[in-house]
KELUMKE-634758 format. One record per residue (C-alpha): z, x, y negated. Coordinates in Angstrom, 1 decimal, padded with zeros to 4 digits. Layout:
<nodes>
NODE      zz      xx      yy
NODE       Z       X       Y
...
</nodes>
This chain:
<nodes>
NODE      zz      xx      yy
NODE   072.7   053.7   011.8
NODE   069.7   052.3   013.4
NODE   067.4   055.2   013.8
NODE   068.5   058.9   014.4
NODE   066.6   062.1   014.8
NODE   067.9   064.8   017.0
NODE   066.4   068.3   016.7
NODE   066.6   070.3   019.7
NODE   066.3   068.9   023.3
NODE   068.7   071.3   025.1
NODE   072.1   070.1   026.6
NODE   073.5   069.5   023.3
NODE   070.6   067.4   021.8
NODE   070.2   065.5   025.0
NODE   073.8   064.7   025.2
NODE   073.9   063.5   021.6
NODE   070.7   061.3   022.3
NODE   072.3   059.9   025.4
NODE   075.5   058.9   023.7
NODE   073.6   057.4   020.7
NODE   071.3   055.4   023.0
NODE   074.3   054.1   025.0
NODE   075.6   052.5   021.7
NODE   072.2   050.9   021.0
NODE   070.9   053.5   018.6
NODE   067.3   054.3   018.5
NODE   066.7   057.9   019.0
NODE   063.9   060.4   018.4
NODE   064.3   063.7   020.2
NODE   062.3   066.7   019.0
NODE   061.8   070.2   020.5
NODE   059.2   072.8   019.8
NODE   058.8   073.8   023.5
NODE   057.0   071.8   026.2
NODE   060.0   070.8   028.1
NODE   063.5   069.6   027.6
NODE   066.5   071.9   028.6
NODE   066.7   074.5   025.9
NODE   068.4   077.6   027.2
NODE   068.7   075.8   030.7
NODE   064.9   075.6   030.9
NODE   063.3   076.0   034.2
NODE   060.2   078.2   035.1
NODE   057.9   076.4   037.3
NODE   054.5   077.9   038.0
NODE   052.4   079.3   040.9
NODE   054.7   078.1   043.8
NODE   057.8   079.7   042.0
NODE   060.6   077.7   040.3
NODE   063.9   079.0   039.1
NODE   066.3   078.8   036.1
NODE   065.6   081.1   033.1
NODE   069.0   080.6   031.3
NODE   072.3   079.1   032.2
NODE   072.2   078.6   035.8
NODE   075.5   077.2   037.0
NODE   078.4   074.9   036.4
NODE   082.0   074.8   037.5
NODE   084.6   072.4   038.8
NODE   086.4   072.6   035.4
NODE   083.5   071.2   033.3
NODE   084.9   067.7   032.9
NODE   082.1   066.0   030.9
NODE   079.4   067.6   032.9
NODE   081.0   066.3   036.2
NODE   081.5   063.0   034.7
NODE   077.8   062.8   033.8
NODE   076.9   064.0   037.2
NODE   078.4   060.9   038.6
NODE   077.3   058.5   035.9
NODE   073.7   059.7   036.1
NODE   073.5   059.5   040.0
NODE   073.1   063.4   040.3
NODE   075.9   064.1   042.7
NODE   073.4   064.1   045.6
NODE   071.5   067.0   043.9
NODE   074.5   069.3   043.4
NODE   074.5   072.6   045.4
NODE   077.4   074.9   045.8
NODE   076.5   078.6   045.0
NODE   077.1   081.7   047.0
NODE   079.5   083.8   044.9
NODE   079.7   087.2   046.8
NODE   079.0   089.9   044.3
NODE   078.4   093.6   044.7
NODE   080.6   095.3   042.0
NODE   079.0   098.6   041.2
NODE   080.7   101.6   039.4
NODE   078.3   104.5   039.3
NODE   077.8   105.5   043.0
NODE   080.5   103.1   044.2
NODE   080.1   099.6   045.3
NODE   082.6   096.9   046.4
NODE   082.1   093.3   047.6
NODE   084.0   090.7   045.6
NODE   084.0   086.9   045.9
NODE   085.1   084.6   043.0
NODE   088.1   082.7   044.2
NODE   088.7   084.8   047.2
NODE   092.1   086.6   046.8
NODE   091.5   089.0   049.9
NODE   088.4   090.4   048.2
NODE   090.2   091.0   045.0
NODE   093.2   092.7   046.8
NODE   090.7   094.9   048.4
NODE   088.9   096.2   045.3
NODE   089.1   100.1   045.5
NODE   088.9   100.5   041.8
NODE   092.4   099.1   041.2
NODE   095.9   100.5   042.0
NODE   098.5   098.2   043.3
NODE   100.1   098.0   039.8
NODE   096.7   097.1   038.3
NODE   096.4   094.2   040.8
NODE   099.9   093.1   040.3
NODE   099.4   092.9   036.6
NODE   096.1   090.8   037.0
NODE   097.9   088.5   039.4
NODE   100.9   088.0   037.1
NODE   098.8   087.3   034.1
NODE   096.7   084.9   036.0
NODE   099.7   083.0   037.3
NODE   101.1   082.7   033.8
NODE   097.7   081.4   032.4
NODE   097.4   079.0   035.4
NODE   100.7   077.6   034.5
NODE   099.6   076.8   030.9
NODE   096.3   075.4   032.0
NODE   097.1   071.9   030.9
NODE   097.4   073.3   027.3
NODE   093.9   074.9   027.4
NODE   090.5   073.5   027.0
NODE   087.5   075.7   027.6
NODE   085.2   074.2   024.8
NODE   087.5   072.3   022.3
NODE   087.5   074.5   019.1
NODE   090.8   073.2   018.1
NODE   092.5   074.5   021.2
NODE   090.4   077.6   021.3
NODE   091.4   078.3   017.7
NODE   095.1   078.7   018.7
NODE   094.3   081.7   020.9
NODE   091.6   083.3   018.7
NODE   093.5   086.2   017.3
NODE   092.2   089.1   019.4
NODE   089.2   090.6   021.1
NODE   088.8   090.3   024.9
NODE   089.2   094.0   025.1
NODE   092.4   094.1   022.9
NODE   093.9   091.2   024.9
NODE   093.1   092.6   028.2
NODE   094.5   096.0   027.5
NODE   097.6   094.7   026.0
NODE   098.5   092.0   028.3
NODE   097.2   093.7   031.5
NODE   095.9   097.4   032.0
NODE   092.8   099.3   031.1
NODE   091.6   099.3   034.8
NODE   092.0   095.5   034.9
NODE   089.9   095.3   031.8
NODE   087.2   097.7   033.0
NODE   087.0   096.4   036.6
NODE   087.9   092.7   036.4
NODE   087.5   091.3   033.0
NODE   084.4   093.0   031.8
NODE   082.4   092.1   035.0
NODE   083.8   088.6   034.7
NODE   082.1   088.3   031.2
NODE   079.4   090.7   030.2
NODE   077.0   089.8   033.2
NODE   077.0   086.2   032.2
NODE   076.9   086.5   028.3
NODE   075.5   089.9   027.8
NODE   077.7   090.7   024.7
NODE   080.4   093.3   024.7
NODE   084.0   092.3   025.3
NODE   084.9   094.5   022.2
NODE   083.0   092.2   019.9
NODE   084.2   088.6   020.8
NODE   087.3   086.5   020.9
NODE   089.5   086.4   023.9
NODE   089.9   082.6   023.5
NODE   087.1   081.5   026.0
NODE   088.0   084.2   028.5
NODE   091.7   083.3   028.5
NODE   090.8   079.8   029.5
NODE   088.3   081.0   032.2
NODE   091.1   083.2   033.8
NODE   093.4   080.3   033.7
NODE   090.9   078.5   035.9
NODE   089.9   081.5   038.0
NODE   092.3   080.9   041.2
NODE   090.4   077.7   042.4
NODE   087.0   078.1   040.6
NODE   084.0   076.8   042.3
NODE   080.4   077.2   041.1
NODE   077.4   074.7   041.5
NODE   073.8   074.0   040.3
NODE   071.3   071.3   040.8
NODE   068.6   071.2   043.5
NODE   066.0   071.2   040.8
NODE   067.8   073.5   038.3
NODE   070.1   073.1   035.5
NODE   067.7   071.4   033.1
NODE   068.0   068.4   035.4
NODE   071.1   067.2   033.5
NODE   069.1   067.3   030.2
NODE   066.1   065.4   031.7
NODE   068.4   062.6   032.9
NODE   070.2   062.4   029.5
NODE   066.9   062.2   027.7
NODE   065.6   059.3   029.6
NODE   064.8   056.4   027.4
NODE   064.5   058.4   024.1
NODE   061.3   058.8   022.0
NODE   060.4   062.4   023.1
NODE   058.5   064.7   020.7
NODE   057.9   067.8   022.7
NODE   055.7   070.8   021.7
NODE   056.7   069.5   018.1
NODE   058.1   071.8   015.6
NODE   060.1   070.5   012.7
NODE   059.3   072.5   009.6
NODE   060.8   070.6   006.7
NODE   063.7   068.2   006.0
NODE   064.3   066.1   002.8
NODE   066.8   063.6   001.6
NODE   066.0   060.6  -000.3
NODE   069.0   058.3  -001.1
NODE   070.6   057.5   002.2
NODE   067.7   058.4   004.4
NODE   066.1   061.7   005.7
NODE   062.3   062.5   005.8
NODE   061.4   064.7   008.6
NODE   058.1   066.7   008.4
NODE   056.9   068.2   011.8
NODE   053.8   069.5   013.3
NODE   052.6   068.6   016.9
NODE   049.3   070.3   018.1
NODE   047.0   069.4   015.2
NODE   048.9   066.5   013.8
NODE   051.4   066.4   010.9
NODE   054.2   063.9   011.3
NODE   056.3   062.4   008.6
NODE   059.1   060.3   009.7
NODE   062.2   058.6   008.1
NODE   065.7   058.4   009.6
NODE   069.2   057.1   008.9
NODE   070.8   060.2   010.2
NODE   070.1   063.7   011.9
NODE   071.6   065.8   014.4
NODE   070.7   069.5   014.3
NODE   071.1   070.5   017.9
NODE   069.1   073.6   017.7
NODE   070.2   077.2   017.5
NODE   072.0   078.3   014.3
NODE   069.0   080.4   013.2
NODE   066.6   077.4   013.3
NODE   069.1   075.3   011.4
NODE   069.4   078.1   008.8
NODE   065.6   077.9   008.1
NODE   065.7   073.9   007.9
NODE   069.0   073.3   006.0
NODE   070.0   073.9   002.3
NODE   072.7   072.6   000.0
NODE   070.9   069.5  -000.8
NODE   071.2   068.5   002.8
NODE   074.6   069.8   003.9
NODE   077.8   070.9   002.2
NODE   078.2   074.5   001.4
NODE   081.1   075.3   003.9
NODE   079.0   074.2   007.0
NODE   075.8   075.7   005.6
NODE   077.7   079.2   005.3
NODE   079.0   078.8   008.8
NODE   075.5   078.2   010.2
NODE   074.0   081.1   008.3
NODE   076.7   083.5   009.4
NODE   076.3   082.8   013.2
NODE   075.3   085.8   015.1
NODE   073.5   086.0   018.5
NODE   073.1   088.5   021.2
NODE   069.7   089.4   022.7
NODE   068.7   089.2   026.3
NODE   065.7   090.3   028.3
NODE   065.4   088.6   031.6
NODE   062.6   089.6   034.0
NODE   061.8   087.8   037.3
NODE   060.1   089.5   040.4
NODE   059.0   088.4   043.8
NODE   059.5   090.7   046.8
NODE   059.4   090.3   050.6
NODE   062.5   088.6   051.8
NODE   062.8   090.8   054.8
NODE   063.1   093.8   052.4
NODE   066.4   092.5   050.9
NODE   067.8   090.5   053.9
NODE   071.0   092.6   053.9
NODE   071.7   092.4   050.1
NODE   074.3   090.2   048.3
NODE   073.5   087.3   046.0
NODE   074.6   089.3   042.9
NODE   075.0   092.8   041.6
NODE   077.2   093.5   038.5
NODE   078.3   096.6   036.9
NODE   082.1   097.4   036.4
NODE   084.0   100.2   034.9
NODE   083.3   102.3   031.9
NODE   079.9   103.9   032.3
NODE   076.5   103.6   030.7
NODE   074.1   101.1   032.4
NODE   071.4   098.9   030.8
NODE   072.0   096.2   033.6
NODE   073.9   093.0   033.0
NODE   073.2   091.6   036.3
NODE   070.8   091.4   039.3
NODE   070.4   088.0   041.1
NODE   068.8   087.3   044.3
NODE   067.9   083.5   043.9
NODE   067.5   082.4   047.5
NODE   070.4   084.3   048.6
NODE   072.5   082.7   045.8
NODE   071.2   079.2   046.7
NODE   068.5   078.6   049.2
NODE   067.5   075.2   047.9
NODE   067.8   075.5   044.1
NODE   064.6   077.6   043.7
NODE   061.2   077.6   045.1
NODE   059.2   080.6   046.3
NODE   056.3   081.2   048.8
NODE   057.5   081.4   052.5
NODE   059.0   084.9   053.3
NODE   059.5   085.7   049.6
NODE   062.8   086.2   047.6
NODE   063.0   085.8   043.8
NODE   064.9   088.4   042.0
NODE   066.0   088.2   038.3
NODE   067.2   091.3   036.3
NODE   069.1   090.8   033.2
NODE   069.7   093.4   030.5
NODE   072.8   093.6   028.1
NODE   072.5   093.2   024.6
NODE   071.8   096.6   023.3
NODE   069.4   097.6   025.9
NODE   067.6   094.3   025.2
NODE   067.3   095.1   021.6
NODE   066.1   098.6   022.5
NODE   063.3   097.4   024.6
NODE   062.4   094.2   022.8
NODE   059.1   095.5   021.2
NODE   057.5   096.4   024.6
NODE   054.7   094.2   026.0
NODE   055.4   092.0   029.1
NODE   053.5   094.3   031.4
NODE   055.4   097.4   030.3
NODE   058.7   095.5   030.5
NODE   058.0   094.4   034.0
NODE   057.5   098.0   035.1
NODE   060.5   099.6   033.1
NODE   063.0   097.0   034.1
NODE   062.3   097.2   037.8
NODE   062.9   101.0   037.4
NODE   066.1   100.3   035.6
NODE   067.1   097.8   038.4
NODE   066.3   100.4   041.2
NODE   068.2   103.1   039.5
NODE   071.2   100.6   039.3
NODE   070.8   099.4   043.0
NODE   068.8   101.6   045.2
NODE   068.7   099.0   047.9
NODE   066.1   097.2   046.2
NODE   062.6   097.8   047.4
NODE   060.3   100.3   045.6
NODE   057.6   097.7   044.5
NODE   058.0   094.1   043.2
NODE   055.6   091.6   041.7
NODE   056.7   090.7   038.2
NODE   056.6   086.9   037.9
NODE   057.6   086.4   034.3
NODE   059.4   088.1   031.4
NODE   061.9   086.2   029.1
NODE   062.6   088.2   025.9
NODE   065.0   086.3   023.8
NODE   066.5   087.5   020.5
NODE   068.9   084.6   020.3
NODE   070.1   084.2   023.9
NODE   073.8   083.6   023.4
NODE   075.9   082.9   020.3
NODE   078.4   085.6   019.5
NODE   082.0   084.1   019.3
NODE   083.7   086.8   017.2
NODE   087.4   086.9   016.5
NODE   088.3   084.0   014.3
NODE   085.0   082.1   014.9
NODE   086.6   079.2   016.7
NODE   089.1   079.0   013.8
NODE   086.1   078.7   011.4
NODE   084.4   076.1   013.8
NODE   087.5   073.9   013.8
NODE   087.7   074.0   010.0
NODE   084.2   072.7   009.5
NODE   084.4   070.0   012.2
NODE   087.5   068.7   010.5
NODE   085.5   067.9   007.4
NODE   082.3   066.8   009.2
NODE   082.1   063.0   008.4
NODE   078.5   063.1   007.3
NODE   075.2   061.5   008.2
NODE   073.9   064.9   009.1
NODE   075.7   066.5   012.0
NODE   075.6   069.8   013.7
NODE   075.7   070.3   017.5
NODE   075.4   073.1   019.9
NODE   077.3   075.7   021.9
NODE   077.7   078.0   018.8
NODE   080.2   075.3   017.5
NODE   082.2   075.5   020.8
NODE   081.6   078.0   023.3
NODE   078.6   079.5   025.1
NODE   078.5   077.1   028.3
NODE   076.6   074.0   029.2
NODE   079.9   072.1   028.9
NODE   080.3   073.4   025.4
NODE   076.9   072.1   024.5
NODE   077.3   068.6   026.1
NODE   080.7   068.2   024.3
NODE   079.3   069.1   021.0
NODE   076.6   066.5   021.4
NODE   078.8   063.9   022.3
NODE   081.1   064.7   019.3
NODE   078.2   064.7   016.9
NODE   077.0   061.4   018.1
NODE   080.5   059.8   017.7
NODE   080.7   061.3   014.1
NODE   077.4   059.6   013.1
NODE   078.7   056.2   014.7
NODE   082.0   056.5   013.0
NODE   083.9   056.9   016.2
NODE   087.1   058.9   016.1
NODE   087.2   061.0   019.2
NODE   088.5   064.3   020.6
NODE   085.8   067.0   020.7
</nodes>
């Protein structure tokens, strides 16, 4: 194949484009937004810059770490502060990921609970070589229970409420009752020595580097695809121009809901089409604020809920406290992001941005009273399709369609793998290899 179109310029699409270009293929990369990065996009306006979606990577993301070195990004890698305020109603405890002493000091757990968590983590750590965080084949082998059922059966109710839930829901917004335990099992297997990083100029930096050398069509929305013989006709609108282009193959690296609109049975086999059409997502409202830094100088970098109680808050993040040099803000100011869980996001999705800015700061202060009374709302991100929902059995289905995926139209995206930047990158590489006829692991 000499010319390929990749629809979606997030990590999955940029990874696919990079691996195709490395093999000498001509690539056109499309995205309806004005920048690459997808759900790792960076907000950069009025002296403020910060990540709006996925904002970190870990030491157990092998492809991403390989690309960091290959693309010359190692000098831009920053390690994140990982001290967290774990809140249960009126109680708060400090916890640091990878720090055993803070785990042992958690007041919410009995000695028996802590020993249960430690023993299960040791067993999973021993099995680490058999796991893979993003490979659907390996994830499908531990895809038989929800996170909630697994944690309650293999550990204790308290471990589930005070360790497992706050290790999942603040990052992905979905309920542990609704998703497969597969990804979480692998995360726990890597927890003992986990480290967390970002880039100096934000997580979208990896996508920008990967997309270099491609023909970029930004602010361009693909609205129709047709197939004629062995080629694809792609119809798109860019500002006031209508484009009609021809390609030897396509990679759909957009979210499943976008692929659902563009694909039909004349373009893709029924099994893959049904998989795409059945993909669910969770919603998320993320509001960013600016406050005087002096007003929050004694606060931690993160605040997460734990335990079984009603709160709309998924997480509160103080960006400069988290990583001084990964964000930009005026001197003397701190940027604070407030994230809502799925259901509260849906319940509040119809409010205008000004109203959301007021309401969500009130929610944040009700959750953490140390926050100042007033804050300047910088931006509101109201996403109906924030994170793919990995229901029990979903990894088994993903592996089934990937096994039959030798076609000139390929799918890519974290919904085929797991909701991480590594999952998106690996799916893009896999899709590129499939188009080039290269047999490879995911």
